C-alpha positions in Angstrom: -9.5 -23.8 -22.0 -6.7 -24.5 -19.2 -5.1 -21.6 -17.3 -1.2 -20.9 -17.9 0.6 -22.8 -15.1 4.2 -22.3 -16.1 5.9 -19.1 -14.8 7.7 -16.8 -17.0 11.2 -16.6 -15.7 12.3 -18.0 -12.2 10.5 -16.6 -9.5 11.6 -18.9 -7.0 13.3 -16.0 -5.0 10.3 -14.0 -4.7 8.2 -17.0 -3.7 10.9 -17.8 -0.8 10.6 -14.1 0.1 6.8 -14.4 0.1 6.6 -17.6 2.2 9.0 -15.7 4.9 6.3 -12.8 4.9 3.5 -15.0 5.2 5.0 -17.0 7.9 5.3 -13.7 9.9 2.0 -12.6 9.2 0.6 -15.6 10.4 2.4 -15.1 13.7 1.1 -11.7 13.8 -2.5 -13.2 13.1 -2.4 -16.0 15.7 -1.5 -13.3 18.5 -4.1 -10.9 17.3 -6.5 -13.7 17.3 -5.8 -14.5 21.1 -6.0 -11.1 22.3 -8.9 -9.6 20.1 -12.2 -9.8 22.0 -14.2 -8.6 25.4 -11.0 -9.8 27.6 -8.6 -6.8 28.1 -5.5 -9.0 27.9 -2.9 -7.2 25.6 -0.6 -8.7 22.8 2.0 -7.6 25.0 0.7 -9.5 28.3 0.5 -12.7 26.4 3.8 -12.5 25.2 5.2 -11.8 28.6 3.1 -14.7 29.9 4.6 -17.0 27.3 8.2 -15.8 27.9 8.0 -15.8 31.9 5.9 -18.8 32.1 3.0 -16.7 34.0 4.5 -15.2 37.4 3.1 -12.6 39.9 5.1 -9.9 38.8 2.1 -7.8 37.6 2.8 -8.4 33.8 1.5 -11.8 33.3 -2.0 -12.9 32.7 -4.8 -13.0 35.3 -6.5 -16.2 36.1 -9.7 -14.9 34.1 -7.8 -14.0 31.1 -5.7 -17.2 31.4 -8.9 -19.3 31.0 -10.3 -17.0 28.2 -7.2 -17.0 26.2 -5.9 -21.1 26.9 -9.3 -22.7 27.0 -11.5 -20.6 24.6 -9.2 -18.5 22.3 -6.4 -20.7 21.9 -8.3 -24.0 20.5 -10.5 -21.4 18.5 -7.0 -20.2 17.0 -5.4 -23.7 16.4 -8.7 -25.0 14.8 -9.0 -21.8 12.3 -5.5 -21.9 11.3 -5.9 -25.7 10.7 -9.1 -25.0 8.9 -7.7 -22.1 6.8 -4.9 -24.1 5.8 -7.2 -27.0 4.8 -9.4 -25.0 2.6 -6.8 -22.8 0.7 -4.6 -26.0 -0.1 -7.6 -28.0 -1.1 -8.6 -25.3 -3.6 -5.1 -25.0 -4.8 -4.9 -28.8 -5.3 -8.2 -29.0 -7.0 -7.2 -25.9 -9.4 -3.7 -27.9 -10.2 -6.1 -31.2 -10.6 -8.8 -29.7 -12.9 -6.1 -27.2 -14.5 -8.2 -24.1 -14.2 -8.3 -21.5 -11.5 -12.4 -21.7 -10.9 -12.0 -25.2 -9.0 -13.0 -25.1 -5.2 -14.4 -27.2 -3.0 -17.2 -24.7 -2.0 -18.2 -23.7 -5.6 -18.3 -27.4 -7.1 -20.4 -29.2 -4.4 -17.5 -30.8 -2.6 -18.4 -28.9 0.8 -22.0 -29.7 0.0 -21.3 -33.3 0.0 -19.2 -33.0 3.0 -22.0 -31.2 4.7 -24.4 -34.0 3.9 -22.2 -36.5 5.6 -22.0 -34.3 8.6 -25.4 -33.6 9.0 -26.4 -37.3 8.4 -24.7 -38.1 11.4 -26.0 -35.1 13.6 -29.7 -36.0 12.5 -29.4 -39.7 12.5 -26.6 -40.3 14.8 -29.3 -41.5 17.5 -31.1 -43.8 15.3 -30.0 -45.2 11.9 -26.5 -44.1 12.3 -26.1 -45.3 16.0 -23.7 -48.1 15.2 -21.4 -45.7 13.4 -21.1 -43.3 16.2 -20.5 -46.3 18.8 -17.8 -47.7 16.7 -15.9 -44.4 15.7 -16.7 -42.0 18.6 -15.5 -38.3 18.1 -14.3 -39.1 14.6 -17.9 -40.2 13.2 -18.5 -36.8 12.0 -15.4 -36.0 10.3 -15.4 -39.5 8.7 -18.9 -39.1 7.4 -17.9 -35.5 6.3 -14.8 -37.0 4.5 -16.9 -39.8 2.5 -19.6 -37.1 1.3 -16.9 -34.7 0.2 -15.0 -37.7 -1.5 -18.1 -39.2 -3.1 -18.7 -35.4 -4.8 -15.0 -35.2 -6.0 -14.9 -38.4 -7.6 -18.3 -38.0 -9.9 -17.0 -34.4 -10.5 -13.8 -35.3 -12.0 -15.4 -38.2 -13.8 -18.1 -35.9 -15.6 -16.1 -33.0 -16.0 -12.9 -34.8 -17.6 -13.0 -36.2 -21.0 -9.9 -37.7 -22.7 -7.5 -36.0 -20.2 -9.2 -32.6 -20.7 -11.3 -31.1 -18.2 -14.2 -28.5 -19.1 -14.7 -25.5 -17.0 -18.3 -25.0 -17.9 -19.0 -28.7 -17.6 -17.0 -28.7 -14.0 -19.0 -25.6 -12.8 -22.4 -26.7 -14.1 -21.6 -30.4 -13.0 -20.6 -28.9 -9.6 -23.6 -27.2 -9.1 -25.9 -29.8 -10.2 -24.2 -32.2 -7.7 -24.4 -29.7 -4.9 -28.0 -28.8 -5.3 -28.4 -32.5 -5.0 -26.4 -32.8 -1.9 -28.1 -29.6 -0.4 -31.7 -31.3 -1.3 -30.9 -34.5 0.8 -29.5 -32.2 3.5 -32.7 -30.4 3.4 -34.7 -33.6 3.7 -32.5 -34.4 6.8 -33.1 -31.2 8.4 -36.9 -31.4 7.9 -36.7 -34.5 10.1 -34.2 -32.8 12.8 -35.8 -32.0 16.1 -35.6 -28.4 17.3 -32.5 -28.4 19.1 -30.7 -30.1 16.0 -32.4 -27.5 13.9 -31.0 -24.6 16.0 -27.5 -26.3 15.5 -27.7 -27.0 12.1 -28.9 -23.4 11.2 -26.1 -21.8 13.1 -23.5 -24.4 12.0 -24.6 -23.9 8.3 -23.5 -20.3 8.2 -19.8 -21.3 9.5 -18.3 -20.8 12.5 -15.4 -21.3 15.1 -17.4 -20.6 18.1 -17.7 -24.1 19.0 -13.9 -24.9 18.9 -12.6 -27.3 21.7 -9.6 -29.2 22.3 -11.9 -32.6 21.5 -12.9 -31.0 18.1 -9.3 -30.6 17.5 -8.5 -33.9 18.4 -11.3 -35.2 16.1 -10.5 -33.1 12.9 -7.2 -32.2 13.4 -5.0 -35.4 12.8 -7.0 -35.7 9.5 -6.4 -32.2 8.4 -2.5 -32.2 9.4 -2.2 -35.8 7.5 -3.6 -34.0 4.5 -1.2 -31.0 4.4 1.4 -33.3 5.0 0.6 -35.4 1.8 -0.3 -32.3 -0.4 3.5 -30.9 -0.7 4.6 -34.4 -2.5 2.0 -33.6 -5.2 3.6 -30.5 -6.3 5.9 -32.0 -8.9 3.2 -33.8 -10.2 0.6 -31.0 -10.5 3.1 -29.0 -12.4 3.6 -31.6 -15.0 -0.1 -32.3 -15.1 -0.5 -28.9 -16.1 0.8 -29.8 -19.7 -1.7 -32.5 -20.0 -1.9 -35.9 -18.7 -0.1 -37.5 -21.7 2.7 -35.1 -21.3 2.9 -35.8 -17.4 3.1 -39.5 -18.1 5.9 -39.0 -20.5 7.9 -37.0 -17.8 7.5 -40.1 -15.6 4.4 -38.9 -13.3 2.1 -41.5 -12.3 -0.9 -39.9 -13.2 -3.8 -41.9 -12.1 -2.0 -42.4 -8.5 -1.4 -38.6 -8.4 -5.1 -38.1 -9.2 -6.3 -40.5 -6.4 -4.3 -39.3 -3.8 -5.2 -35.5 -4.7 -8.7 -36.4 -4.5 -8.8 -38.4 -1.6 -6.4 -35.4 0.3 -9.2 -32.8 -1.2 -11.9 -34.8 0.5 -10.2 -35.6 3.4 -9.5 -31.8 4.5 -12.6 -30.5 3.3 -14.9 -33.2 4.8 -12.9 -32.5 8.4 -12.9 -28.9 8.3 -16.6 -28.9 7.1 -17.6 -31.2 10.2 -16.2 -28.8 12.8 -16.8 -25.4 11.4 -19.7 -25.7 8.9 -19.9 -24.1 5.5 -17.1 -21.5 5.2 -16.6 -20.5 1.4 -14.4 -19.1 -1.1 -11.4 -19.3 0.9 -9.9 -21.9 -1.6 -10.5 -19.9 -4.4 -9.6 -16.2 -3.3 -6.2 -17.5 -1.4 -4.7 -19.7 -4.3 -5.2 -16.8 -7.1 -4.0 -14.1 -5.0 -1.0 -16.1 -4.4 -0.6 -17.0 -8.2 -0.5 -13.1 -9.2 2.1 -12.6 -6.4 4.5 -15.6 -6.8 3.6 -17.7 -9.9 2.1 -20.9 -10.4 4.8 -23.1 -9.4 3.3 -25.8 -6.9 6.2 -26.1 -4.8 5.7 -22.8 -3.3 2.1 -22.3 -4.1 0.9 -25.1 -1.8 2.7 -24.1 1.4 2.3 -20.3 0.7 -1.8 -21.4 0.3 -1.5 -23.1 3.7 0.2 -20.1 5.3 -1.9 -17.2 3.7 -5.5 -19.2 4.2 -4.6 -19.7 7.9 -4.1 -16.2 8.3 -7.0 -15.2 6.0 -9.4 -17.1 8.4 -7.8 -16.4 11.7 -8.4 -12.4 10.5 -12.0 -13.0 9.4 -12.6 -14.8 12.5 -11.5 -11.9 14.6 -13.6 -9.6 12.5 -16.5 -11.7 13.1 -15.8 -11.5 17.1 -15.5 -7.9 17.0 -17.8 -6.1 14.5 -21.0 -6.7 16.3 -19.7 -7.3 19.7 -20.7 -8.6 22.3 -22.5 -10.8 19.9 -20.7 -12.8 17.0 -21.2 -12.9 13.4 -20.8 -16.3 11.6 -17.5 -16.4 10.1 -19.1 -17.7 6.8 -20.9 -14.3 6.2 -17.5 -12.6 6.4 -15.7 -15.0 3.9 -18.6 -14.8 1.5 -18.8 -11.1 1.3 -15.3 -10.7 0.4 -15.1 -14.1 -1.9 -18.0 -13.2 -3.9 -16.9 -9.9 -5.3 -13.4 -11.6 -5.9 -14.8 -14.6 -7.5 -17.1 -12.3 -9.9 -13.5 -10.3 -10.6 -11.9 -13.7 -11.5 -15.0 -14.5 -13.9 -14.6 -11.0 -15.7 -11.0 -11.4 -16.2 -11.4 -15.1 -17.7 -15.1 -14.3 -19.5 -13.5 -15.7 -22.8 -12.5 -18.8 -21.0 -16.3 -19.8 -20.2 -18.0 -21.2 -23.2 -21.4 -20.9 -21.8 
């Protein structure tokens, strides 16, 4: 059974207000992300530095704080905002494509496929996949993750969809199976890894923004931004697709092209995100579901709102991960799982009549 995807009454005014509010929340989270941590730079000093162009009047940042904020925290905030937006929008697009609220790149194996592609490059980049690294350079890792996520997404869609109808139970079970297979192959590669690669993969698998650099942003950022630019153009088609593929076709929607673009966009955004941050789960299921409760399911507003709230949520989770066990750092994937796991159970309880297991 598909979830209801048409609003009761016009919620466009509320949706616009929510978008404005989410933009303000994101701006506040960006500032909080720049100032939270061991450095004593305050939010006010950061603002004064931006407005005054960093002078010598005693209110600008010190040289030490400038390095911490602009060379360490700013790349982290930019990358976190991009990844949060990518994961949330990917979840919203998958839920619109599969016409159910339980689709999420992390839950249905897409992230596992992307992780397999990334791990393959990390472990085999010096041997079998050496030519790939030589050819694509810094883009080899996000490209491999994209291909892994794309393969899982295509197989999942073909398995779970029959005669234009997608079975939630089949989707979840197929996603678990495909994710398990991808994890098994990843386990083989991890077994072959050396000690240095093993340490990196262990921390990377828990999800973190600790290694954020401008180089990583240059590698993954263009892919994520391109995917985010494409997704708003899918909104009208996803709204029509909620009525079924046949009805969408009668409304003039090129359904097959819509599905192809949606699948590629999700795989690109998820793959690039996983490549640079590791496994960060539940953002794609928590954010769109909260927004549907708040502003309705119209994808014209849901997709940009998901980008804003996803970015804010991940930045807030990252700030918590940096401060909760300071001076150490908790992997951000633990934070998102601690919040997203109970939320997912709540969704299942609300929709227990939908799952026919």
